[in-house]
Structure formats: C-alpha cells, structure tokens
C-alpha positions, 0 to 999 in steps of 0.5 A, a space after each residue: 216641474 211639480 216641485 218647482 210649482 210648489 216652490 213658487 206657491 210657497 215663496 213671496 206670497 201675495 200681500 196687501 203690500 204688493 204694490 208699494 214694497 219693491 222687494 215683493 213687487 219686483 222680487 218675483 219671477 215674471 213680475 211683469 205679468 202681474 204688473 201689466 205696464 203699471 210700472 211704466 204708467 207710474 215712472 215712464 215708458 223707459 225706466 232703469 232698475 239699479 242692482 248691485 250686479 248691473 243696471 237693467 233697462 226696461 223699454 215700453 216704447 215701440 219705436 225705441 224697442 224696434 230700434 234696439 232689435 234692428 241694431 242686432 250688431 250693437 245690442 246682442 244677447 248677453 253671453 252670461 245668459 246664452 253661455 249655457 247653450 254653447 256656441 252651436 246654436 243659431 240663437 246664441 251666435 253673432 256676427 259672421 257665425 250668425 249669418 252662417 247659421 241663418 243661411 243654413 237654418 232659414 230654408 227648412 223653416 221657410 219652405 212649403 213642404 215643412 208647413 204642409 208637414 206641420 199642418 197634416 201632422 197637427 190635424 192628425 194629432 188633434 183629431 186623435 186628441 179630440 177622440 180621447 176627450 170625447 170618450 171622457 163623456 160627461 166627466 170634467 176633463 182636467 188634463 188639458 195642460 198635459 194633453 196640450 204638451 203631448 200634442 206639441 211633443 208629438 209634432 216634433 218627432 214627425 216634423 223634425 225626424 219623420 217619426 210619427 207617434 199616436 196621441 195616446 199610444 198603447 203602454 207596450 209600445 216597442 222601442 226603435 230598433 237598437 235603442 233602449 228608448 224611443 225617440 219620443 221618450 228621449 226627447 220628452 225627457 230632455 225637453 222636460 229636464 232641459 235646464 238641469 241638463 244644460 247647466 250640469 252638462 251631459 258629459 257630467 251626467 254620463 260620467 257619474 251615471 252609476 252614482 245617480 238616482 234612477 230618475 237621473 240615470 234615465 235622463 242621462 240615458 236619454 241624452 245618449 239616445 237622442 244624440 244617437 238618433 241624430 247621428 243615425 239620421 245625419 249618416 242616413 241623409 249623407 248616404 242618400 245625398 251621395 247616391 243622389 236620392 231624396 228622403 221624406 222631407 223633415 226639419 232634420 233632413 232639410 237642415 242637413 241638405 241646406 248645410 250641404 248645399 252651402 259647403 262640403 258637410 263638416 263632421 270635424 268641429 275643429 274646422 276653421 269656421 271662417 272657411 266653412 259656410 255650412 254647419 258642422 255636425 255638432 252645430 246641426 245637433 245644437 240647432 235641432 235641440 233648440 228647435 225642439 226645446 223652443 217649439 214645445 212649451 211655447 205652443 203647449 202653454 199657449 194652447 192651454 191658455 187659449 182653451 181655458 179662456 175660450 171655455 170662459 169667453 166665446 172669443 178672445 185674444 190670447 197671445 197679447 196678454 198671456 205671452 209664454 215668454 214674458 221678456 227676453 234679454 239684450 245687452 250693450 256689451 262692453 261699449 257705451 250705446 245711444 238709443 233714441 226715445 222720442 226727440 231725446 238721445 239716451 246714453 247707456 253705459 257698458 254692460 247695461 242689460 236691456 229687457 224689452 217689456 213685451 207684456 207691458 207694451 202689449 197691455 199699455 193704454 197708449 197702444 191698446 186704449 183704456 180697456 187694455 186688460 179686457 178681451 176685445 177681439 174687435 180691436 183687431 178688426 177695422 170696419 168701414 164703408 166703401 163708396 157703395 155703402 158696403 161694410 168692409 173689414 180689415 185686420 188692424 196692424 199694430 204699430 211696429 214694436 208694440 206687438 211681438 209674440 214672435 219678437 222682431 227684427 233680423 233675430 226674430 223667431 225662425 219658427 214663427 211660421 211653424 208655430 202659426 201653422 201648428 196653432 191654427 191647425 189645432 184651433 181648426 181641428 178642435 172647433 170645426 165640429 165641437 165647442 168647449 165649456 166649463 164644468 160647473 162646480 158646487 152649484 155655481 152659475 155660468 158667470 161664477 164658473 167663468 170667474 173661477 176659470 179666469 182666476 185660475 188662468 190669471 194665477 200663472 207663474 214663470 217656470 221655463 215659460 209663463 204657465 198656469 199654476 193649477 190648470 188641472 183645477 179648470 174642468 172642461 167638457 167638449 160638446 159636439 156642435 148641432 
C-alpha cells in the first residue's frame, strides 16, 4: 500500500495546466474527486469520453441515473471488470443466478440479530480503541487511519464468523487450534492484498509458493488458512442443522441456514444451477469474501475522513464529498440501448461503458446550491413552524438519484444497514464522552491548523478506494468532555 501511494505521489503531478490539458485532467485515477462536477458544468450533465478502446458515458442527472440503475437487466456490470471476481459472488452474477444469490444473501443482512451483533461488537471495539488513544496523553495521535482499519477489521471476524479479538491484542496471541495463523491474521493479509490475489489467482500462489518471496509465501498461506476456516465453519453448521440445534448468530451461519432453507445444501459445484435455489459451498465462500472485502476499507476510510474533518470542524457532512467509491461501472452490453434525459431520448451503441458520476452529482449546484463544496450540515435539516407557532425540524430527502452513498436500485449495497450500524456505533462510542482536536504545529493558530488538516484531507488518492495520501501527518488529540 505504501509503495502504491509513493507511485501516485510521483505520477502526473499537479500543474498549472491541470484544468485545460485533457491528458492531465482526465488521466489521473479518481480525477472526479479533483474535478467536483466541473466537467458537467462546462459540457453538460451527460457527456461522453471517446477512447481507442471504447466510449465511456458519464451521467450527472438524477433522473437518468435512477433509470439506469433500475433497469438492471439491461445495464449490467461489465464482465471485463467483474471477471476477476469469478461467478461465485452476489455482485458479479445476473439474471436467475442473481435472484438466487439475492434470496440467500438478503436475510443475513436484514435481520435484527445481525444488526445487534454489529452494534455490540462495534461499541466494544471503539471503547477499547478510545482507551488506547486516551493512553497516548498529550502526544499527537498519528495512527488514526491504521487504527480505523484495525477497528473495521475486528468487526468482520466477530460478525462474520463469531470470532472476537481485542482491539490491541498482546504480541504473543496464540493461533487458533490446528492453524498456522489466526483467522484475523489470514483475513487481514487477504483484504490487504485482495487485488493481487484475485488477478494472480490463489492456485498460482500455492503452486509456486516455494519459489516466492517470504512475504508472498505468507499471503499464499493466508488464502489456505482462510478457506480452511470457512470449510470448518460450514461443516460445523451443517452438523448443527442435522441435529436440529442452533449456533450463535453471525453472517456465515445465517448465510448457510438461509441457503439451506431454500434448497438442500450443495457441496458439489457441478450441480446444475437451475435445479438449485440455494448456494453451493464455493458460492458461500465467494460471498463471504466479498462481504469482508467490501466491508473493510469502505468503513475504515470513511471513519478516517470523518475524524480528521471533525477535528477541524465541529459539524460536517462526510459521505457527500468524500465518498470512498468515486464511481462504479455499468455497460450497455452487446445491444444498443436508449435512455431518457429530460425530454430527450439518447441512443447508446453496444458496449458503451456507463460511469455514474457519484461525487459529481453530490456536489452539483443544481442539487446542492451555490455552496455545494462547503460543509453545511444545516442543508439536511428543514425548519418550519406549525400551526401553533412551534419550530419543527425534519430531515431533508435528496431527489432520487442525487445522493448515493450506498448506490441505488435492486443492486444497491446489501451491507447498507450493516455499515450504517457500524458507523453510528463508532460515532456514538467516540463522542459520547470525548471530543477530538487538532494538535497544532510550529506555532500555528487554530485557523491555520484547520486549514492544514483540511489540505491533508483534500490530498486524497484512489488506491482500492478513495483515501487520504498522508493521514499520519494530521496529529489529533482526544480530550474528555467536561
């Protein structure tokens, strides 16, 4: 990760020509974060980028974007993007397969048992993290980003597998019985190296393990251990189901039972999929991997942004301007498609890539006003007087399609409630009895310190997701209230 950040730091540096040299303006990853809807203000809410490979359509109109997301059978995730994730994942399948996955993966994320489990574990982790931070005393806390990752990572074993770990474990923590590394360590290595593992393939890693560097050998071993843990969990749960017993609730057991209730549980992946309404063993493994992969960096980066911005501003709105996922991808597929933009019909040729402009639409003056780039939480609250002259307040609901921190439509994020509960628990646990402040440097005043931290927040890059380039340079201090 550090090497990746150094690469971005050195490539395509900021210049005075940024705004009018297309190669520099649109040649950077996550250029949308820097642009903030400017391209749509210059050209239009729907524009197309022509490349030698294929055309890319950018949409910054709420109605058109909602239409595309609702027509999931026509505008699908392109295979070249999702192929690396295989067909065993809920978010990479379509048609009947998607409905089968949705039927099995929906219940684990919608039941109150899961939400309660997330809430309780998140509060426990955040309390331990706060104790660790308070113990730093007057020292500038420079590990906010790493600690946020630890917090998020520790939620996953507990809610996913029923394995709970302390926030700051002792260095001599034993591995689980019969394993060369703990579940948490294997998960951490896999999540941190997910893209290389998916591109190279775990089979290649295992086949050439002896010839790899020591660090790569450890990653290969982590893939073995992680799969072994999942197989053990499936076997244990199947035995409990056969005996009519129930285990402690977690995502893995809920997924197994949901799949079991839909059909006889399949362990043979060669079974005809049209004949099975549940998930095969490998499909369960694939979905569990995606839950872990998607649920780690999204929360940890959002939490890091929120804490740094809260140190500089007492109130703010984070996800609107610092969304971890800058955009996602749809495609017209092999057929021409027609979409509606206002009163017009736009005809799209086959194999057109569609990129919803998430950050752009969330910072567009048409939907957010002239102060679109300012933190103004009051924009979300509508104040009015009732018949008795009493002041009432209610939450403002953005126009459909103009605010999508969790995407929209039938294929919106299945872990939305999970993430919301985790983040709210973190905020409640952190700020219930404490406040966060910036540690000033070099004789700077409060305004200068706030400007410095805001600059560090804005200096963000796209690695797997949008994240701060140098979060360790923002020294924070936690102080007890009262």
